[in-house]
C-alpha positions in Angstrom: 14.9 11.4 -13.4 17.2 8.8 -11.8 17.9 11.3 -9.0 14.2 11.9 -8.3 13.4 8.2 -8.1 16.3 7.6 -5.8 15.0 10.4 -3.5 11.6 8.8 -3.4 13.2 5.5 -2.4 15.2 7.1 0.4 12.2 8.3 2.3 11.3 4.8 3.3 14.6 4.0 4.9 14.3 3.4 8.7 15.3 6.2 10.9 16.2 6.2 14.6 16.0 9.9 15.1 14.2 9.4 18.5 16.5 7.0 20.2 15.9 8.2 23.7 12.9 8.3 26.1 12.6 12.1 26.3 9.6 13.9 24.9 5.9 13.8 24.8 3.9 10.6 24.4 0.2 10.0 23.5 -1.9 7.0 24.3 -2.7 4.4 21.6 -6.1 3.4 23.0 -6.7 0.2 21.1 -3.3 -1.2 22.4 -3.9 -0.1 26.0 -5.9 -0.8 29.1 -9.1 1.1 28.9 -9.1 4.4 30.9 -12.4 5.1 32.5 -14.1 8.4 31.6 -10.9 10.2 30.5 -10.1 7.8 27.7 -6.8 9.5 27.0 -3.3 9.8 28.4 -0.3 12.0 27.6 3.0 11.4 29.2 5.8 14.0 29.1 9.3 13.0 30.2 11.7 15.9 30.5 15.4 15.8 31.3 15.9 17.5 34.6 19.5 17.8 35.9 20.1 14.4 37.6 16.6 13.1 37.0 13.3 13.7 35.3 10.2 15.9 35.3 7.4 13.4 34.7 3.9 14.7 33.7 0.9 12.5 33.2 -2.2 14.2 31.8 -5.3 12.0 32.0 -8.0 13.0 29.5 -8.4 15.8 26.9 -10.1 19.1 27.9 -11.7 17.4 30.9 -8.5 16.3 32.3 -6.3 15.8 35.4 -2.5 16.6 35.2 0.0 15.1 37.7 3.5 16.4 37.7 6.5 15.0 39.7 10.1 15.9 39.6 12.5 13.3 40.9 16.1 12.1 40.7 16.9 8.7 39.1 19.4 7.6 41.7 17.1 5.7 44.0 16.9 8.6 46.5 13.3 9.0 47.7 11.4 12.3 47.5 8.0 13.5 48.6 5.4 15.2 46.5 2.0 16.7 47.6 -1.3 15.3 46.2 -3.0 18.1 44.3 -6.1 16.4 42.9 -8.5 13.9 44.5 -9.1 11.8 41.3 -7.7 8.3 41.2 -7.2 9.0 37.5 -6.3 5.6 36.1 -9.5 4.0 37.5 -12.0 6.8 38.3 -14.9 4.3 38.3 -13.4 2.6 41.4 -14.5 4.0 44.7 -11.1 5.5 45.5 -10.0 9.1 46.0 -6.8 10.8 46.9 -6.4 13.0 50.1 -5.5 16.4 48.6 -2.6 18.0 50.5 -1.2 14.8 51.9 2.2 13.6 50.8 3.2 10.6 48.7 6.7 9.3 48.1 8.7 8.4 45.0 12.0 6.9 44.2 13.3 6.2 40.7 16.2 4.7 38.8 17.4 3.9 35.3 17.1 0.2 34.3 18.5 1.0 30.9 20.0 4.5 30.6 17.9 6.7 28.3 15.5 3.8 27.6 13.9 2.3 30.7 12.9 3.9 34.0 11.5 2.3 37.1 9.7 4.4 39.7 8.4 3.2 43.1 5.5 5.1 44.7 3.9 4.9 48.1 0.4 6.5 47.9 -2.4 7.1 50.4 -5.9 6.4 49.1 -9.3 6.9 50.6 -11.6 4.0 50.3 -15.1 3.4 51.8 -13.5 1.7 54.9 -11.0 4.5 55.4 -7.5 5.5 54.3 -5.1 2.8 53.0 -1.5 3.0 51.9 -0.7 1.3 48.6 2.5 0.8 46.7 2.8 1.2 42.9 5.7 0.3 40.6 5.7 2.3 37.4 7.8 1.2 34.5 8.4 3.3 31.4 10.1 1.5 28.6 11.1 2.8 25.2 10.6 0.3 22.4 13.7 -0.9 20.5 12.6 1.0 17.4 12.2 4.2 19.3 8.6 4.6 18.1 6.5 3.6 21.1 6.7 3.9 24.9 5.1 1.3 27.2 3.9 2.4 30.6 3.0 -0.3 33.1 1.6 0.1 36.6 1.7 -2.7 39.1 -0.2 -1.9 42.4 0.4 -3.9 45.5 -3.4 -4.3 45.9 -4.1 -5.5 42.4 -3.4 -9.2 42.0 -4.2 -9.6 38.3 -4.4 -7.6 35.1 -1.9 -4.8 35.8 -2.5 -1.6 33.9 -0.5 -1.4 30.6 -0.6 1.6 28.3 1.2 1.9 24.9 2.0 5.4 23.7 3.5 6.9 20.6 5.2 10.2 20.1 2.7 13.1 20.4 1.7 14.6 17.1 2.7 11.5 15.0 0.4 9.0 13.2 -2.9 10.9 13.8 -5.4 10.6 11.0 -9.1 10.4 10.0 -11.0 7.6 8.4 -14.2 7.5 6.5 -16.3 4.7 4.8 -17.2 5.2 1.2 -20.6 4.1 -0.1 -20.9 1.6 -3.0 -22.5 4.0 -5.5 -20.4 5.2 -8.4 -23.1 6.2 -10.8 -23.1 9.6 -12.5 -26.9 9.8 -11.8 -26.2 8.5 -8.3 -23.6 9.5 -5.7 -20.5 9.8 -8.0 -20.5 13.5 -7.2 -20.1 12.7 -3.5 -17.4 10.1 -4.1 -15.5 12.5 -6.4 -15.7 15.3 -3.8 -14.3 13.0 -1.1 -11.5 11.4 -3.1 -10.5 14.8 -4.4 -10.6 16.2 -0.9 -8.3 13.3 0.2 -5.7 14.3 -2.3 -5.7 17.8 -0.8 -5.9 16.6 2.8 -2.9 14.3 2.3 -0.7 17.0 0.7 1.7 17.2 3.6 1.1 14.0 5.5 -1.1 10.9 5.8 -4.2 12.5 7.2 -7.3 10.9 5.5 -7.9 7.2 4.8 -10.9 5.6 3.1 -12.5 2.2 3.7 -13.8 1.2 0.3 -16.8 -1.1 -0.1 -16.4 -4.9 -0.2 -17.0 -5.0 -3.9 -14.0 -2.8 -4.7 -11.3 -4.3 -6.9 -8.6 -3.8 -4.2 -10.3 -5.6 -1.3 -7.6 -5.0 1.3 -8.5 -1.5 2.6 -10.0 -2.8 5.9 -7.0 -5.1 6.5 -4.5 -2.4 5.8 -6.4 0.0 8.0 -6.0 -2.6 10.9 -2.3 -2.9 10.1 -1.9 0.9 10.3 -3.6 0.9 13.7 -1.9 -2.1 15.2 1.6 -2.0 13.7 2.1 1.6 12.6 0.3 3.0 15.7 -2.2 5.3 13.9 -5.0 6.8 15.9 -8.0 7.3 13.5 -10.9 9.6 14.2 -14.0 8.8 12.2 -15.7 11.2 9.7 -19.3 10.5 8.8 -20.5 13.3 6.4 -19.3 15.5 3.5 -19.7 18.6 5.6 -17.7 17.2 8.5 -14.9 16.1 6.1 -14.8 19.5 4.5 -14.8 21.3 7.9 -11.9 19.1 9.1 -9.7 19.9 6.1 -11.0 23.3 5.2 -7.5 24.8 5.6 -6.2 22.6 2.8 -8.8 23.9 0.3 -8.7 27.1 -1.7 -11.8 26.9 -3.8 -14.1 24.6 -5.7 -14.6 23.4 -9.3 -18.1 22.4 -10.7 -18.4 19.5 -13.1 -21.3 18.9 -15.5 -23.3 15.7 -14.9 -24.5 15.9 -18.5 -20.9 15.6 -19.7 -19.1 12.8 -17.9 -15.7 13.8 -19.3 -16.0 17.2 -17.5 -15.4 15.3 -14.2 -12.1 14.0 -15.5 -11.0 17.6 -16.4 -12.2 18.7 -13.0 -9.7 16.4 -11.4 -6.8 18.1 -13.2 -8.1 21.6 -12.1 -8.6 20.4 -8.5 -5.0 19.4 -8.2 -3.6 22.6 -9.7 -6.0 25.0 -7.9 -6.3 23.1 -4.6 -10.0 22.9 -5.1 -12.7 20.4 -4.1 -14.9 19.0 -6.9 -18.7 19.4 -6.7 -21.8 19.0 -8.9 -24.3 21.9 -9.1 -26.4 20.4 -6.3 -23.4 20.5 -3.9 -22.6 24.2 -4.3 -24.5 25.2 -1.1 -22.2 22.9 0.8 -19.0 24.6 -0.3 -20.4 28.1 -0.1 -21.4 27.5 3.5 -17.7 26.7 4.1 -16.7 30.1 2.6 -15.3 28.7 -0.6 -15.3 30.5 -3.9 -15.4 28.9 -7.4 -12.2 28.5 -9.4 -13.9 27.0 -12.5 -17.4 26.1 -13.5 -17.6 23.5 -16.3 -21.4 23.3 -16.5 -22.4 23.8 -20.1 -18.8 24.5 -21.3 -18.4 21.2 -23.1 -21.9 20.5 -24.3 -21.8 18.8 -27.7 -18.0 18.5 -27.7 -16.0 15.3 -28.4 -13.6 14.0 -25.7 -10.6 14.9 -27.8 -11.8 18.5 -28.1 -12.5 18.6 -24.3 -9.0 17.3 -23.5 -7.4 19.6 -26.1 -9.1 22.5 -24.2 -7.7 21.2 -20.9 -4.3 20.7 -22.5 -4.2 24.3 -23.8 -5.3 25.7 -20.5 -3.5 23.5 -17.9 -0.9 21.2 -19.3 2.0 23.6 -18.9 1.4 23.7 -15.1 1.0 19.9 -14.7 3.5 17.4 -13.3 5.6 16.0 -16.2 6.6 12.8 -14.4 3.1 11.5 -13.9 0.1 11.1 -16.2 -3.3 9.8 -15.0 -5.5 7.7 -17.4 -8.9 8.0 -15.7 -10.4 5.1 -17.6 -11.9 1.8 -16.6 -15.7 1.7 -16.5 -17.5 4.1 -18.8 -21.0 5.4 -19.4 -22.9 6.0 -16.2 -20.1 4.6 -14.0 -16.8 6.0 -12.9 -14.5 4.6 -10.2 -11.8 7.2 -9.7 -9.8 5.5 -6.9 -6.5 6.8 -8.1 -7.7 10.5 -8.3 -6.4 11.4 -4.8 -2.8 10.6 -5.9 -3.1 12.5 -9.2 -4.6 15.5 -7.4 -1.9 15.5 -4.8 0.8 15.3 -7.5 -0.7 18.0 -9.8 -1.1 15.5 -12.7 -3.1 15.8 -15.9 -6.1 13.5 -16.1 -7.7 12.1 -19.3 -9.0 8.8 -20.8 -7.8 9.2 -24.4 -7.7 6.2 -26.7 -4.4 4.6 -27.5 -5.6 2.8 -30.6 -3.9 4.2 -33.8 -7.3 3.9 -35.5 -8.7 6.6 -33.2 -6.8 9.3 -35.0 -7.1 12.5 -33.0 -7.4 10.9 -29.6 -4.4 8.7 -30.4 -2.4 11.7 -31.6 -3.1 13.6 -28.4 -2.1 10.6 -26.3 1.2 10.5 -28.2 1.7 14.2 -27.6 1.2 13.9 -23.9 3.4 10.8 -23.6 6.1 12.5 -25.7 6.2 15.6 -23.5 6.7 13.7 -20.2 10.1 13.2 -18.7 11.8 9.9 -19.6 10.6 6.9 -17.6 7.6 8.7 -16.1 4.7 7.0 -14.3 1.5 6.3 -16.1 -1.2 5.6 -13.5 -4.9 4.7 -13.7 -6.1 2.5 -16.5 -7.2 2.6 -20.1 -10.9 3.1 -20.9 -12.7 -0.2 -21.3 -14.9 1.6 -24.0 -12.1 3.0 -26.2 -9.2 0.6 -26.4 -7.6 -2.6 -25.1 -5.0 -3.1 -22.3 -2.5 -4.2 -24.9 -3.0 -0.9 -26.9 -2.5 1.1 -23.8 0.7 -0.6 -22.5 2.1 -1.0 -26.0 2.0 2.8 -26.6 3.2 3.8 -23.1 6.1 1.2 -23.3 7.2 2.6 -26.7 7.9 5.9 -24.9 9.7 4.1 -22.0 7.1 5.0 -19.4 6.0 2.8 -16.5 2.4 1.8 -16.0 1.0 1.3 -12.5 -2.6 0.2 -12.7 -5.5 0.3 -11.9 -7.9 3.3 -11.9 -9.3 1.8 -8.7 -6.0 1.8 -6.7 -7.1 3.3 -3.4 -5.5 5.6 -0.7 -2.3 6.1 -2.6 -1.9 9.6 -1.3 -2.1 8.2 2.3 0.0 5.0 1.9 2.8 6.7 0.1 3.5 8.7 3.3 3.3 6.0 5.9 6.9 4.8 6.6 7.9 1.3 7.3 8.7 0.3 10.9 12.2 1.5 11.7 14.6 -1.4 11.2 12.2 -3.4 9.1 13.8 -5.4 6.3 12.0 -7.1 3.5 12.7 -10.9 3.8 11.2 -13.2 1.2 10.3 -16.8 1.9 13.1 -18.4 0.0 13.2 -22.2 -0.2 15.9 -22.9 -2.8 19.5 -23.3 -1.8 21.3 -21.8 -4.8 24.7 -22.9 -3.5 23.6 -26.6 -3.7 22.5 -28.4 -6.8 18.9 -29.5 -6.7 18.5 -32.6 -8.9 14.9 -33.2 -10.1 13.3 -36.6 -10.2 11.2 -38.1 -12.9 8.1 -36.1 -12.0 5.8 -33.4 -13.2 6.8 -30.3 -11.2 4.0 -27.7 -11.0 4.1 -24.3 -9.4 1.4 -21.6 -9.2 1.9 -17.9 -9.8 -0.6 -15.0 -9.4 0.7 -12.0 -11.4 -2.1 -9.4 -10.9 -0.7 -8.1 -7.6 -1.3 -9.1 -4.0 -3.9 -6.5 -3.6 -6.4 -8.1 -6.0 -8.4 -11.2 -5.3 -6.9 -14.1 -3.4 -4.6 -12.6 -0.7 -7.4 -12.1 1.8 -9.5 -15.1 0.7 -9.4 -18.6 2.3 -6.6 -21.0 1.8 -3.5 -18.7 1.6 -0.6 -20.6 3.1 -1.9 -24.1 2.5 0.1 -24.6 -0.7 3.2 -23.0 -2.2 2.1 -19.9 -4.1 3.9 -17.0 -5.8 2.6 -13.4 -5.8 3.8 -10.7 -8.1 4.6 -7.3 -6.4 4.6 -3.9 -8.1 8.1 -2.7 -7.7 7.0 0.9 -7.6 5.2 0.2 -4.4 8.6 0.5 -2.7 7.9 4.2 -2.7 4.2 4.3 -3.4 3.3 2.3 -0.4 6.3 1.1 1.6 4.2 0.3 4.8 1.7 -1.6 2.6 4.5 -3.8 1.3 5.5 -4.3 4.9 1.9 -5.4 5.6 2.1 -8.1 3.0 5.6 -9.3 4.0 4.5 -9.5 7.6 1.4 -11.5 6.7 3.3 -13.9 4.4 3.4 -17.6 5.4 6.3 -19.9 4.5 4.3 -20.9 1.4 3.9 -17.3 0.2 6.7 -16.3 -2.2 7.0 -12.9 -3.8 8.3 -12.1 -7.2 8.8 -8.8 -9.1 8.9 -7.4 -12.6 11.8 -7.2 -15.1 11.0 -3.5 -15.3 9.9 -1.0 -12.6 6.3 -1.0 -13.8 4.0 -2.8 -16.3 5.8 -2.6 -19.6 6.1 -4.7 -22.8 9.8 -5.5 -23.1 9.7 -5.7 -26.9 8.5 -2.1 -27.1 11.0 -0.5 -24.7 13.4 1.9 -26.5 16.9 0.4 -26.6 18.3 3.7 -25.2 16.2 3.4 -22.0 16.5 -0.4 -21.4 19.7 -0.3 -19.3 18.3 2.4 -17.0 14.9 0.8 -16.6 16.2 -2.6 -15.9 18.9 -1.2 -13.6 16.2 0.6 -11.7 14.3 -2.7 -11.5 17.3 -4.6 -10.2 17.8 -2.1 -7.4 14.2 -2.4 -6.4 14.3 -6.2 -6.6 17.4 -6.1 -4.3 15.6 -3.9 -1.7 12.6 -6.3 -1.7 14.7 -9.5 -1.5 13.3 -10.8 -4.8 15.2 -13.1 -7.2 12.5 -14.3 -9.6 10.8 -11.9 -12.0 7.7 -11.9 -14.2 7.1 -10.3 -17.6 4.6 -10.4 -20.5 4.3 -8.9 -23.9 1.1 -8.4 -25.8 2.5 -5.7 -28.0 1.9 -7.8 -31.1 -1.7 -8.9 -30.6 -4.2 -10.5 -28.4 -3.7 -13.2 -25.7 -4.0 -16.2 -28.0 -4.0 -14.9 -31.5 -1.1 -12.4 -31.1 2.6 -13.0 -30.9 3.4 -13.1 -27.2 6.9 -14.6 -27.6 10.1 -12.8 -26.6 13.0 -12.0 -28.9 16.6 -13.0 -28.4 17.4 -9.3 -27.9 14.9 -9.1 -25.0 16.3 -12.4 -23.5 19.8 -11.0 -23.8 18.7 -7.9 -22.0 17.3 -9.9 -19.1 20.5 -11.7 -18.5 22.7 -8.6 -19.0 20.8 -6.0 -17.0 19.3 -8.2 -14.3 22.4 -10.2 -13.3 21.1 -11.3 -9.8 17.9 -12.9 -11.1 17.6 -16.7 -10.7 14.6 -17.2 -13.0 12.2 -15.5 -15.3 8.4 -16.2 -15.7 6.9 -15.1 -19.0 3.4 -14.6 -20.2 -0.2 -14.4 -18.9 -1.8 -17.1 -20.9 0.7 -19.6 -22.5 3.5 -17.6 -24.1 5.9 -20.2 -25.6 9.3 -18.6 -25.0 11.9 -20.8 -23.2 15.6 -20.4 -22.6 18.3 -21.2 -20.1 21.8 -19.7 -19.6 24.2 -20.5 -16.7 21.4 -22.6 -15.2 19.0 -19.6 -15.0 15.9 -20.3 -17.0 13.2 -18.3 -18.8 10.0 -20.3 -18.4 6.7 -19.4 -20.0 3.4 -20.4 -18.6 2.1 -23.7 -19.9 -1.3 -23.3 -18.3 -3.7 -20.5 -17.4 -6.4 -21.2 -14.9 -9.3 -19.0 -15.5 -11.8 -18.4 -12.6 -14.6 -20.0 -14.5 -12.9 -23.3 -15.5 -14.7 -26.2 -13.8 -12.5 -28.2 -11.4 -12.8 -31.5 -13.3 -11.9 -29.9 -16.6 -8.8 -28.1 -15.0 -7.6 -31.4 -13.6 -8.0 -33.1 -17.0 -6.2 -30.2 -18.7 -3.2 -30.6 -16.4 -3.0 -34.4 -16.8 -3.2 -34.0 -20.6 -0.4 -31.5 -20.6 1.7 -34.0 -18.7 0.8 -36.7 -21.2 1.9 -34.6 -24.2 5.0 -33.4 -22.4 6.1 -36.9 -21.6 9.8 -36.3 -20.8 10.6 -36.3 -17.1 11.1 -34.0 -15.3 8.4 -31.8 -16.8 8.2 -28.2 -15.5 4.7 -26.9 -15.6 4.3 -23.2 -14.8 0.7 -22.3 -14.1 -0.7 -18.8 -14.0 -3.7 -18.4 -11.7 -6.2 -15.6 -12.4 -6.6 -13.5 -9.3 -10.3 -14.3 -8.7 -9.5 -18.0 -8.0 -9.1 -18.4 -4.3 -6.4 -20.8 -3.1 -8.9 -23.3 -1.7 -10.2 -23.8 -5.2 -6.7 -24.1 -6.6 -5.8 -26.6 -3.9 -8.9 -28.7 -4.7 -7.7 -29.0 -8.3 -4.2 -29.9 -7.3 -5.4 -32.5 -4.8 -7.0 -34.4 -7.7 -3.8 -34.8 -9.7 -2.0 -38.2 -9.8 1.1 -38.9 -7.7 3.5 -38.1 -10.5 2.7 -34.4 -9.9 4.6 -32.5 -7.2 3.7 -29.0 -6.2 6.8 -27.0 -5.4 7.7 -23.4 -4.5 8.6 -21.2 -7.5 12.2 -20.7 -6.6 12.8 -24.5 -6.2 11.0 -25.0 -9.5 13.3 -22.5 -11.2 16.4 -24.0 -9.7 15.5 -27.5 -10.9 14.5 -26.2 -14.3 17.9 -24.6 -14.6 19.7 -27.7 -13.5 17.9 -30.1 -15.9 15.8 -28.2 -18.5 13.6 -30.6 -20.6 11.9 -27.8 -22.5 13.2 -26.8 -25.9 14.8 -23.4 -26.3 12.4 -21.2 -28.2 12.6 -17.4 -29.0 11.0 -15.1 -31.5 13.2 -14.8 -34.6 12.9 -11.6 -36.5 
């Protein structure tokens, strides 16, 4: 298992395989001067003895090609004009005199990287033939990914033409907008068809991306789409219908599976079948669509599960398909229930050939619980559990408690979008993750007699406040999913590039959502060692954990044991501070000036501003020793403008500080009492 995780991480490392200018380059339209009529440009640069063979093809299909072979030693050559089109600006009243000669001379500015070409060209205008001079400059970007092509004409006094190209055949994809209807009796069948098709379309590359509706839990899909276009140089073509999407990716599909709208669970089973059989998922009403594409059925679930319980249905699926399924990934297709299903993660499960279900993880639910345990027990150690528990059947704490007890790593939610696409988009070559550190760990930071408050959002940067107003106005910490290092490396780059000096990233004590008290002792060193490696790669030195394995948020025992605290310090040796809890969690410790600090305040999104201000002031009154270190957890639906409004109403004794500075001072002069769970 360690070897497979390492392999996944290696695919994101930067590569400079194309370090020279040679090859074929295709226009990135949204980064380039508009090309009238043709709307496309391909540049081929071929090594030719002491020079180059330079081919420019303007347009696709309806196109004009211009080929020139010239040395790069400054010696001029002549080349005949073969087409009258003034291809870069066909809507200007200029044409070229076919058969007449033009002259070129070229030279290397930077060997294998930058070429300058001078051209003297006759053009025919309404007042007769004129001679113009053009300087062409072809420059390979430092990272080897793009080529800039600039044309400066002697007759053009402003706005020289500038085109940016990427290597032909790379970063080409399709995009489609999803409707906001996830009802079984609405358009869920259309959504399931498309998300399932996405998993097949992205089997061997990032080919299909979805823009999810504004109400979607992960509200970043439009922003990440823009990042892929602007920074990762993707050209997206838009799809607008089910038939068009199926036609585009028909070669990826081997058949279809029909689910039963009268038995919601049949759709979850259909996701498993789709991944194994490379099938699209349809309702009965959609069968004509897939038959028109020449597809044959691989399974029809209509009527098969009528009157059966979920556990009997999943047992049938287990008996029939489990042996062929991925044993390092299990999908919990839970979340909403009844007439709603939001299967955002289904594309990834289908691509990976995973088993789908939404079984209960409550021991009281007998047969379902037993089958959950059987599935978890038959996975490889430290496997990924993706999706989310069913809101109808059990609690988050039941789900994570059980999965942690087997040493498996949870990555939520069921609404996580475009994973099959994002997992295959590499980072920019040469990009390094650099956090916004403010603490100087080599220099003691002596706190004053103040209340030091810092804010942390632990529900991931993709939910809630990242794209809302106010980010960057106050110090604010964001918890990253460590597994995104291989599940979405370019998406992590997106967040790091957008981060302001006030945005500080933290990670987890384990490579996934796990309850530390439940982790088997035999797996703890490997899991935390894996986490430390990921933390190093992401330049993170503060971590976050929580443990609801022994009850609910308030009523349960959320404290950490000394054994767990020992493990933190032993297996995460580079960490400078540990945050604990979700709501207040009551565990505190410090060793070698590295603190474990639990949240003293949880800001719910519904708490009135005046009440929140009064809460914080009262906490400072009760904790009267100074300095007082007040760690606040912010629920993701509170945007930062609202948080800042609360903080602006606090008295002068409060100081808002970055999380790493907070941890450094808390380690230097802890005023909290050490407190751990004693067994």
